[in-house]
N, CA and C atoms as a LAMMPS dump frame, in Angstrom:
ITEM: TIMESTEP
0
ITEM: NUMBER OF ATOMS
504
ITEM: BOX BOUNDS ff ff ff
-5.0000000000000000e+02 5.0000000000000000e+02
-5.0000000000000000e+02 5.0000000000000000e+02
-5.0000000000000000e+02 5.0000000000000000e+02
ITEM: ATOMS id mol type element x y z
1 1 1 N -405.343 -199.226 -490.638
2 1 2 C -405.457 -200.493 -490.032
3 1 3 C -406.222 -200.329 -488.66
4 2 1 N -407.321 -200.998 -488.454
5 2 2 C -408.103 -200.8 -487.287
6 2 3 C -407.706 -201.765 -486.13
7 3 1 N -406.975 -202.816 -486.486
8 3 2 C -406.569 -203.732 -485.413
9 3 3 C -405.129 -203.419 -484.943
10 4 1 N -404.982 -203.445 -483.65
11 4 2 C -403.634 -203.238 -483.097
12 4 3 C -403.071 -204.444 -482.464
13 5 1 N -403.775 -205.54 -482.55
14 5 2 C -403.27 -206.793 -482.015
15 5 3 C -403.737 -207.981 -482.859
16 6 1 N -403.079 -209.103 -482.69
17 6 2 C -403.443 -210.298 -483.413
18 6 3 C -404.713 -210.936 -482.733
19 7 1 N -405.659 -211.333 -483.559
20 7 2 C -406.837 -212.005 -482.898
21 7 3 C -406.429 -213.234 -482.187
22 8 1 N -407.088 -213.565 -481.068
23 8 2 C -406.735 -214.787 -480.269
24 8 3 C -407.012 -216.028 -481.091
25 9 1 N -406.221 -217.088 -480.782
26 9 2 C -406.488 -218.382 -481.357
27 9 3 C -407.774 -218.927 -480.838
28 10 1 N -408.72 -219.276 -481.741
29 10 2 C -410.05 -219.747 -481.271
30 10 3 C -410.018 -220.901 -480.319
31 11 1 N -408.985 -221.817 -480.477
32 11 2 C -408.802 -222.951 -479.582
33 11 3 C -408.57 -222.53 -478.121
34 12 1 N -407.895 -221.391 -477.991
35 12 2 C -407.538 -220.946 -476.623
36 12 3 C -408.738 -220.205 -475.957
37 13 1 N -409.767 -219.963 -476.749
38 13 2 C -410.949 -219.314 -476.181
39 13 3 C -412.017 -220.278 -475.712
40 14 1 N -411.828 -221.551 -476.002
41 14 2 C -412.773 -222.581 -475.526
42 14 3 C -412.64 -222.747 -474.05
43 15 1 N -413.733 -222.695 -473.274
44 15 2 C -413.576 -222.927 -471.834
45 15 3 C -413.116 -224.321 -471.437
46 16 1 N -412.241 -224.35 -470.447
47 16 2 C -411.668 -225.673 -470.04
48 16 3 C -412.221 -225.917 -468.595
49 17 1 N -412.575 -227.22 -468.36
50 17 2 C -413.096 -227.67 -467.037
51 17 3 C -412.219 -228.792 -466.549
52 18 1 N -411.256 -228.449 -465.596
53 18 2 C -410.384 -229.486 -465.049
54 18 3 C -411.073 -230.404 -463.994
55 19 1 N -410.71 -231.67 -464.046
56 19 2 C -411.241 -232.632 -463.081
57 19 3 C -410.214 -233.727 -462.875
58 20 1 N -410.015 -234.183 -461.659
59 20 2 C -409.074 -235.194 -461.362
60 20 3 C -409.557 -236.575 -461.79
61 21 1 N -408.735 -237.42 -462.377
62 21 2 C -409.146 -238.743 -462.794
63 21 3 C -409.744 -239.485 -461.598
64 22 1 N -410.904 -240.126 -461.823
65 22 2 C -411.602 -240.825 -460.797
66 22 3 C -412.714 -239.979 -460.037
67 23 1 N -412.714 -238.666 -460.336
68 23 2 C -413.638 -237.777 -459.664
69 23 3 C -414.901 -237.57 -460.541
70 24 1 N -415.907 -237.015 -459.923
71 24 2 C -417.142 -236.611 -460.684
72 24 3 C -417.21 -235.073 -460.722
73 25 1 N -417.352 -234.509 -461.888
74 25 2 C -417.483 -233.069 -461.998
75 25 3 C -418.966 -232.747 -462.297
76 26 1 N -419.446 -231.772 -461.505
77 26 2 C -420.823 -231.28 -461.685
78 26 3 C -420.771 -229.85 -462.187
79 27 1 N -421.402 -229.539 -463.27
80 27 2 C -421.409 -228.207 -463.822
81 27 3 C -422.786 -227.727 -463.993
82 28 1 N -423.014 -226.344 -463.952
83 28 2 C -424.321 -225.739 -464.135
84 28 3 C -424.158 -224.57 -465.094
85 29 1 N -424.905 -224.552 -466.144
86 29 2 C -424.831 -223.489 -467.134
87 29 3 C -426.144 -222.689 -467.108
88 30 1 N -426.048 -221.383 -466.807
89 30 2 C -427.174 -220.555 -466.701
90 30 3 C -427.569 -220.042 -468.099
91 31 1 N -428.793 -219.98 -468.467
92 31 2 C -429.215 -219.475 -469.744
93 31 3 C -430.021 -218.125 -469.511
94 32 1 N -429.534 -217.063 -470.174
95 32 2 C -430.127 -215.741 -469.951
96 32 3 C -430.325 -215.049 -471.295
97 33 1 N -431.44 -214.198 -471.286
98 33 2 C -431.554 -213.231 -472.435
99 33 3 C -430.632 -212.069 -472.076
100 34 1 N -430.038 -211.422 -473.015
101 34 2 C -429.242 -210.287 -472.795
102 34 3 C -429.582 -209.142 -473.761
103 35 1 N -429.807 -207.962 -473.232
104 35 2 C -430.09 -206.806 -474.062
105 35 3 C -429.264 -205.682 -473.563
106 36 1 N -428.783 -204.897 -474.555
107 36 2 C -427.965 -203.712 -474.178
108 36 3 C -428.933 -202.545 -473.928
109 37 1 N -428.691 -201.825 -472.882
110 37 2 C -429.615 -200.704 -472.45
111 37 3 C -428.813 -199.447 -472.403
112 38 1 N -429.276 -198.398 -473.094
113 38 2 C -428.588 -197.12 -473.108
114 38 3 C -429.131 -196.266 -471.951
115 39 1 N -428.383 -196.155 -470.834
116 39 2 C -428.827 -195.502 -469.643
117 39 3 C -429.052 -194.065 -469.882
118 40 1 N -428.188 -193.332 -470.579
119 40 2 C -428.297 -191.924 -470.805
120 40 3 C -429.557 -191.593 -471.629
121 41 1 N -429.767 -192.395 -472.663
122 41 2 C -430.934 -192.167 -473.467
123 41 3 C -432.199 -192.416 -472.687
124 42 1 N -432.184 -193.431 -471.868
125 42 2 C -433.296 -193.789 -471.004
126 42 3 C -433.667 -192.593 -470.088
127 43 1 N -432.677 -192.056 -469.435
128 43 2 C -432.883 -190.946 -468.531
129 43 3 C -433.219 -189.651 -469.313
130 44 1 N -432.669 -189.473 -470.48
131 44 2 C -432.929 -188.297 -471.333
132 44 3 C -434.433 -188.288 -471.733
133 45 1 N -435.031 -189.475 -471.973
134 45 2 C -436.435 -189.528 -472.481
135 45 3 C -437.381 -189.218 -471.333
136 46 1 N -436.932 -188.962 -470.094
137 46 2 C -437.805 -188.564 -469.017
138 46 3 C -438.3 -189.753 -468.23
139 47 1 N -437.669 -190.868 -468.386
140 47 2 C -438.13 -192.083 -467.608
141 47 3 C -436.917 -192.514 -466.888
142 48 1 N -436.756 -192.509 -465.617
143 48 2 C -437.887 -192.446 -464.625
144 48 3 C -438.479 -191.028 -464.482
145 49 1 N -439.638 -191.029 -463.952
146 49 2 C -440.293 -189.763 -463.672
147 49 3 C -440.958 -189.856 -462.289
148 50 1 N -441.544 -188.807 -461.796
149 50 2 C -442.133 -188.808 -460.444
150 50 3 C -443.239 -189.901 -460.364
151 51 1 N -443.884 -190.301 -461.449
152 51 2 C -444.927 -191.31 -461.409
153 51 3 C -444.33 -192.764 -461.385
154 52 1 N -443.098 -192.921 -461.694
155 52 2 C -442.389 -194.204 -461.712
156 52 3 C -441.059 -194.097 -460.908
157 53 1 N -441.094 -193.82 -459.63
158 53 2 C -439.902 -193.58 -458.911
159 53 3 C -438.959 -194.77 -458.768
160 54 1 N -439.499 -195.964 -458.891
161 54 2 C -438.674 -197.173 -458.746
162 54 3 C -437.942 -197.614 -460.045
163 55 1 N -438.219 -196.997 -461.122
164 55 2 C -437.656 -197.358 -462.403
165 55 3 C -436.419 -196.558 -462.703
166 56 1 N -435.439 -196.528 -461.842
167 56 2 C -434.246 -195.683 -462.035
168 56 3 C -433.057 -196.594 -462.499
169 57 1 N -432.33 -196.083 -463.387
170 57 2 C -431.2 -196.89 -463.955
171 57 3 C -430.007 -196.99 -462.991
172 58 1 N -429.983 -196.123 -462
173 58 2 C -428.852 -196.178 -461.077
174 58 3 C -428.916 -197.343 -460.05
175 59 1 N -430.105 -197.935 -459.953
176 59 2 C -430.231 -199.063 -459.051
177 59 3 C -429.859 -200.318 -459.835
178 60 1 N -428.993 -201.195 -459.218
179 60 2 C -428.438 -202.277 -459.983
180 60 3 C -429.334 -203.471 -460.095
181 61 1 N -430.258 -203.803 -459.254
182 61 2 C -431.144 -204.95 -459.285
183 61 3 C -430.712 -206.01 -460.265
184 62 1 N -431.235 -206.015 -461.473
185 62 2 C -430.924 -207.058 -462.459
186 62 3 C -429.942 -206.605 -463.502
187 63 1 N -429.305 -205.423 -463.274
188 63 2 C -428.422 -204.862 -464.265
189 63 3 C -426.996 -205.32 -463.956
190 64 1 N -426.25 -205.537 -465.003
191 64 2 C -424.86 -205.864 -464.897
192 64 3 C -424.059 -204.99 -465.873
193 65 1 N -423.054 -204.333 -465.399
194 65 2 C -422.31 -203.373 -466.258
195 65 3 C -421.487 -204.054 -467.327
196 66 1 N -421.472 -203.429 -468.482
197 66 2 C -420.635 -203.882 -469.561
198 66 3 C -419.234 -203.187 -469.348
199 67 1 N -418.178 -203.675 -469.89
200 67 2 C -416.876 -203.065 -469.673
201 67 3 C -416.923 -201.522 -469.878
202 68 1 N -416.101 -200.832 -469.145
203 68 2 C -416.144 -199.386 -469.114
204 68 3 C -415.919 -198.705 -470.47
205 69 1 N -415.35 -199.413 -471.452
206 69 2 C -415.164 -198.84 -472.801
207 69 3 C -416.518 -198.391 -473.358
208 70 1 N -417.57 -199.089 -473.002
209 70 2 C -418.858 -198.682 -473.472
210 70 3 C -419.622 -197.725 -472.631
211 71 1 N -419.022 -197.424 -471.43
212 71 2 C -419.445 -196.413 -470.566
213 71 3 C -420.937 -196.35 -470.172
214 72 1 N -421.686 -195.733 -471.055
215 72 2 C -423.09 -195.446 -470.741
216 72 3 C -424.039 -196.595 -470.88
217 73 1 N -423.606 -197.657 -471.432
218 73 2 C -424.432 -198.813 -471.64
219 73 3 C -424.462 -199.78 -470.508
220 74 1 N -425.545 -200.509 -470.266
221 74 2 C -425.613 -201.544 -469.309
222 74 3 C -426.232 -202.762 -469.981
223 75 1 N -425.941 -203.874 -469.399
224 75 2 C -426.361 -205.189 -469.909
225 75 3 C -427.505 -205.669 -469.008
226 76 1 N -428.691 -205.912 -469.632
227 76 2 C -429.814 -206.44 -468.898
228 76 3 C -429.784 -207.974 -469.092
229 77 1 N -429.823 -208.601 -467.947
230 77 2 C -429.751 -210.077 -467.941
231 77 3 C -431.004 -210.643 -467.294
232 78 1 N -431.751 -211.409 -468.048
233 78 2 C -432.968 -211.975 -467.516
234 78 3 C -432.969 -213.477 -467.821
235 79 1 N -433.342 -214.326 -466.835
236 79 2 C -433.337 -215.795 -467.048
237 79 3 C -434.276 -216.25 -468.135
238 80 1 N -433.887 -217.253 -468.926
239 80 2 C -434.691 -217.926 -469.945
240 80 3 C -435.341 -219.114 -469.256
241 81 1 N -436.689 -219.154 -469.193
242 81 2 C -437.354 -220.355 -468.724
243 81 3 C -437.421 -221.343 -469.852
244 82 1 N -436.442 -222.292 -469.856
245 82 2 C -436.272 -223.214 -471.02
246 82 3 C -437.497 -224.071 -471.247
247 83 1 N -438.177 -224.452 -470.22
248 83 2 C -439.407 -225.301 -470.298
249 83 3 C -440.54 -224.479 -470.981
250 84 1 N -440.714 -223.225 -470.506
251 84 2 C -441.71 -222.345 -471.133
252 84 3 C -441.383 -222.089 -472.613
253 85 1 N -440.112 -222.1 -472.978
254 85 2 C -439.677 -221.841 -474.323
255 85 3 C -439.855 -223.097 -475.208
256 86 1 N -440.282 -224.248 -474.593
257 86 2 C -440.537 -225.419 -475.376
258 86 3 C -439.478 -226.469 -475.361
259 87 1 N -438.418 -226.331 -474.545
260 87 2 C -437.381 -227.318 -474.465
261 87 3 C -437.805 -228.475 -473.519
262 88 1 N -437.315 -229.702 -473.814
263 88 2 C -437.633 -230.842 -472.935
264 88 3 C -436.611 -230.776 -471.785
265 89 1 N -436.868 -231.55 -470.741
266 89 2 C -436.004 -231.536 -469.59
267 89 3 C -434.692 -232.257 -469.867
268 90 1 N -434.633 -233.057 -470.901
269 90 2 C -433.417 -233.798 -471.261
270 90 3 C -432.438 -232.899 -471.998
271 91 1 N -431.203 -233.173 -471.834
272 91 2 C -430.104 -232.555 -472.582
273 91 3 C -429.135 -233.644 -472.995
274 92 1 N -428.228 -233.288 -473.902
275 92 2 C -427.329 -234.298 -474.46
276 92 3 C -425.934 -233.77 -474.526
277 93 1 N -424.957 -234.646 -474.157
278 93 2 C -423.564 -234.248 -474.214
279 93 3 C -422.966 -235.134 -475.36
280 94 1 N -422.225 -234.509 -476.265
281 94 2 C -421.522 -235.242 -477.309
282 94 3 C -420.018 -234.912 -477.132
283 95 1 N -419.194 -235.949 -477.469
284 95 2 C -417.725 -235.782 -477.43
285 95 3 C -417.18 -235.839 -478.847
286 96 1 N -416.14 -235.107 -479.1
287 96 2 C -415.535 -235.073 -480.448
288 96 3 C -414.667 -236.331 -480.73
289 97 1 N -414.056 -236.858 -479.711
290 97 2 C -413.181 -238.033 -479.916
291 97 3 C -413.666 -239.215 -479.094
292 98 1 N -414.286 -240.145 -479.803
293 98 2 C -414.894 -241.294 -479.053
294 98 3 C -413.859 -242.094 -478.324
295 99 1 N -412.664 -242.244 -478.813
296 99 2 C -411.649 -243.034 -478.143
297 99 3 C -411.282 -242.352 -476.846
298 100 1 N -411.029 -241.082 -476.849
299 100 2 C -410.648 -240.307 -475.627
300 100 3 C -411.807 -240.286 -474.628
301 101 1 N -413.051 -240.235 -475.165
302 101 2 C -414.206 -240.147 -474.307
303 101 3 C -414.581 -241.48 -473.667
304 102 1 N -413.848 -242.566 -474.03
305 102 2 C -414.26 -243.861 -473.487
306 102 3 C -414.101 -243.93 -471.925
307 103 1 N -413.32 -243.057 -471.358
308 103 2 C -413.167 -243.038 -469.9
309 103 3 C -414.106 -242.051 -469.193
310 104 1 N -415.06 -241.564 -469.963
311 104 2 C -415.997 -240.576 -469.367
312 104 3 C -417.416 -241.038 -469.45
313 105 1 N -418.193 -240.752 -468.398
314 105 2 C -419.662 -240.976 -468.452
315 105 3 C -420.29 -239.664 -468.111
316 106 1 N -421.182 -239.145 -469.043
317 106 2 C -421.777 -237.897 -468.871
318 106 3 C -423.28 -237.974 -468.93
319 107 1 N -423.973 -237.135 -468.131
320 107 2 C -425.41 -237.013 -468.234
321 107 3 C -425.686 -235.517 -468.074
322 108 1 N -426.855 -235.123 -468.61
323 108 2 C -427.204 -233.746 -468.608
324 108 3 C -428.731 -233.56 -468.588
325 109 1 N -429.203 -232.475 -468.006
326 109 2 C -430.625 -232.266 -467.905
327 109 3 C -430.889 -230.784 -467.557
328 110 1 N -432.126 -230.337 -467.843
329 110 2 C -432.543 -229.006 -467.406
330 110 3 C -433.081 -229.187 -465.992
331 111 1 N -432.585 -228.285 -465.062
332 111 2 C -432.994 -228.332 -463.651
333 111 3 C -434.495 -228.067 -463.55
334 112 1 N -435.209 -228.972 -462.879
335 112 2 C -436.651 -228.824 -462.711
336 112 3 C -437.018 -227.663 -461.784
337 113 1 N -436.106 -227.389 -460.845
338 113 2 C -436.399 -226.323 -459.847
339 113 3 C -436.012 -224.898 -460.366
340 114 1 N -434.986 -224.807 -461.199
341 114 2 C -434.542 -223.582 -461.743
342 114 3 C -434.339 -223.782 -463.26
343 115 1 N -435.438 -223.533 -464.034
344 115 2 C -435.533 -223.969 -465.4
345 115 3 C -434.71 -223.163 -466.378
346 116 1 N -433.843 -222.249 -465.848
347 116 2 C -432.876 -221.609 -466.795
348 116 3 C -431.505 -222.17 -466.634
349 117 1 N -431.36 -223.282 -465.8
350 117 2 C -430.06 -223.884 -465.557
351 117 3 C -430.053 -225.272 -466.264
352 118 1 N -428.993 -225.512 -466.988
353 118 2 C -428.753 -226.838 -467.599
354 118 3 C -427.578 -227.464 -466.829
355 119 1 N -427.818 -228.585 -466.203
356 119 2 C -426.836 -229.28 -465.354
357 119 3 C -426.171 -230.372 -466.14
358 120 1 N -424.854 -230.585 -465.885
359 120 2 C -424.112 -231.676 -466.525
360 120 3 C -423.204 -232.221 -465.485
361 121 1 N -423.197 -233.576 -465.478
362 121 2 C -422.33 -234.35 -464.606
363 121 3 C -421.429 -235.247 -465.433
364 122 1 N -420.155 -235.221 -465.114
365 122 2 C -419.208 -236.114 -465.853
366 122 3 C -418.405 -236.885 -464.821
367 123 1 N -418.457 -238.213 -464.964
368 123 2 C -417.638 -239.12 -464.165
369 123 3 C -416.434 -239.525 -464.958
370 124 1 N -415.238 -239.423 -464.351
371 124 2 C -414.005 -239.81 -465.068
372 124 3 C -413.479 -241.141 -464.499
373 125 1 N -413.135 -242.109 -465.342
374 125 2 C -412.636 -243.329 -464.914
375 125 3 C -411.673 -243.964 -465.891
376 126 1 N -410.609 -243.241 -466.096
377 126 2 C -409.542 -243.785 -466.979
378 126 3 C -408.602 -244.685 -466.132
379 127 1 N -407.872 -245.554 -466.784
380 127 2 C -406.808 -246.318 -466.134
381 127 3 C -405.815 -245.272 -465.59
382 128 1 N -405.107 -245.659 -464.537
383 128 2 C -404.134 -244.754 -463.935
384 128 3 C -403.149 -244.223 -465.054
385 129 1 N -402.863 -242.949 -464.999
386 129 2 C -401.867 -242.406 -465.962
387 129 3 C -401.175 -241.222 -465.276
388 130 1 N -399.929 -240.947 -465.749
389 130 2 C -399.139 -239.923 -465.083
390 130 3 C -398.538 -238.896 -466.048
391 131 1 N -398.827 -239.11 -467.359
392 131 2 C -398.266 -238.172 -468.296
393 131 3 C -399.118 -236.893 -468.449
394 132 1 N -399.355 -236.45 -469.606
395 132 2 C -400.108 -235.245 -469.856
396 132 3 C -401.609 -235.401 -469.573
397 133 1 N -402.278 -234.32 -469.167
398 133 2 C -403.732 -234.437 -468.971
399 133 3 C -404.443 -234.776 -470.278
400 134 1 N -405.546 -235.462 -470.124
401 134 2 C -406.344 -235.839 -471.29
402 134 3 C -407.414 -234.705 -471.538
403 135 1 N -407.393 -234.166 -472.734
404 135 2 C -408.335 -233.118 -473.03
405 135 3 C -409.357 -233.649 -474.068
406 136 1 N -410.652 -233.558 -473.634
407 136 2 C -411.735 -234.086 -474.47
408 136 3 C -412.704 -232.943 -474.774
409 137 1 N -412.861 -232.587 -476.034
410 137 2 C -413.841 -231.574 -476.387
411 137 3 C -415.287 -232.125 -476.318
412 138 1 N -416.171 -231.316 -475.857
413 138 2 C -417.568 -231.705 -475.735
414 138 3 C -418.459 -230.534 -476.131
415 139 1 N -419.699 -230.867 -476.494
416 139 2 C -420.743 -229.89 -476.704
417 139 3 C -421.97 -230.387 -475.955
418 140 1 N -422.58 -229.422 -475.228
419 140 2 C -423.872 -229.704 -474.459
420 140 3 C -424.986 -229.127 -475.235
421 141 1 N -425.998 -229.938 -475.541
422 141 2 C -427.115 -229.554 -476.352
423 141 3 C -428.452 -229.621 -475.611
424 142 1 N -429.403 -228.752 -475.955
425 142 2 C -430.777 -228.93 -475.49
426 142 3 C -431.624 -228.862 -476.771
427 143 1 N -432.839 -229.471 -476.73
428 143 2 C -433.692 -229.573 -477.884
429 143 3 C -435.102 -229.221 -477.517
430 144 1 N -435.76 -228.468 -478.423
431 144 2 C -437.19 -228.172 -478.234
432 144 3 C -437.994 -229.433 -478.594
433 145 1 N -439.025 -229.67 -477.845
434 145 2 C -439.833 -230.87 -478.044
435 145 3 C -440.524 -230.915 -479.415
436 146 1 N -440.891 -229.81 -479.972
437 146 2 C -441.574 -229.806 -481.234
438 146 3 C -440.744 -229.409 -482.451
439 147 1 N -439.455 -229.633 -482.333
440 147 2 C -438.563 -229.19 -483.422
441 147 3 C -437.444 -230.274 -483.611
442 148 1 N -436.87 -230.266 -484.815
443 148 2 C -435.738 -231.162 -485.047
444 148 3 C -434.441 -230.394 -484.783
445 149 1 N -434.495 -229.084 -484.62
446 149 2 C -433.31 -228.276 -484.353
447 149 3 C -432.854 -228.415 -482.942
448 150 1 N -431.586 -228.447 -482.705
449 150 2 C -431.015 -228.455 -481.38
450 150 3 C -430.157 -227.236 -481.126
451 151 1 N -430.056 -226.795 -479.893
452 151 2 C -429.279 -225.593 -479.552
453 151 3 C -428.121 -225.963 -478.661
454 152 1 N -426.929 -225.418 -478.94
455 152 2 C -425.761 -225.698 -478.12
456 152 3 C -425.771 -224.741 -476.906
457 153 1 N -425.575 -225.315 -475.714
458 153 2 C -425.506 -224.541 -474.521
459 153 3 C -424.042 -224.143 -474.256
460 154 1 N -423.137 -225.135 -474.454
461 154 2 C -421.699 -224.896 -474.201
462 154 3 C -420.82 -225.802 -475.066
463 155 1 N -419.777 -225.254 -475.633
464 155 2 C -418.754 -226.04 -476.281
465 155 3 C -417.512 -225.805 -475.416
466 156 1 N -416.979 -226.934 -474.904
467 156 2 C -415.895 -226.783 -473.997
468 156 3 C -414.917 -227.961 -474.056
469 157 1 N -413.963 -227.957 -473.171
470 157 2 C -412.996 -229.04 -473.05
471 157 3 C -412.944 -229.543 -471.612
472 158 1 N -413.123 -230.825 -471.439
473 158 2 C -412.963 -231.453 -470.152
474 158 3 C -411.453 -231.853 -470.032
475 159 1 N -410.757 -231.346 -469.07
476 159 2 C -409.363 -231.653 -468.817
477 159 3 C -409.248 -232.607 -467.676
478 160 1 N -408.943 -233.88 -467.997
479 160 2 C -408.785 -234.9 -466.95
480 160 3 C -407.323 -234.924 -466.479
481 161 1 N -407.115 -234.584 -465.213
482 161 2 C -405.789 -234.473 -464.658
483 161 3 C -405.277 -235.875 -464.309
484 162 1 N -403.946 -236.082 -464.468
485 162 2 C -403.358 -237.434 -464.209
486 162 3 C -403.645 -237.975 -462.791
487 163 1 N -403.647 -239.242 -462.678
488 163 2 C -403.765 -239.914 -461.396
489 163 3 C -404.461 -241.225 -461.585
490 164 1 N -404.597 -241.888 -460.469
491 164 2 C -405.308 -243.2 -460.464
492 164 3 C -406.757 -242.944 -460.147
493 165 1 N -407.678 -243.701 -460.709
494 165 2 C -409.031 -243.585 -460.359
495 165 3 C -409.266 -243.977 -458.876
496 166 1 N -410.336 -243.399 -458.352
497 166 2 C -410.657 -243.767 -456.957
498 166 3 C -411.257 -245.195 -456.927
499 167 1 N -411.056 -245.823 -455.829
500 167 2 C -411.621 -247.188 -455.723
501 167 3 C -413.06 -247.109 -455.309
502 168 1 N -413.868 -248.072 -455.752
503 168 2 C -415.305 -248.065 -455.452
504 168 3 C -415.604 -248.585 -454.059
């Protein structure tokens, strides 16, 4: 048996974003390419060399380490320019439960200044409540302008904390 533990419940792995009733939550989701890089193999192949002194793996610049279990590997993270990739500036938020989502207003878009960031704003405006938080599952999508396919940026849960909405 190769597993020594029970796999986690998929529902518990969904990211949760808490917000107080009546507040506006602003989120930003960065989109990056990721590639695993074998540092030892890279150095073994003779690169860097005296002709390329700046290309050394020990300098962290854009590198981010993967957990130590993988030891010699590093994770290369480079931003995805969503507009250059053919996506439109608009994004869409969908909710799984229309009745629960009735107290939410969401808008989303690709940031024009930093085109690897998808921004999402959610305004909460439920009637005052004091019992359990309201949990609403959502998915944030972006779409290429020349395609019918859409890509999910994030699937998460908005957790609206109890309280009265703020007055306007």
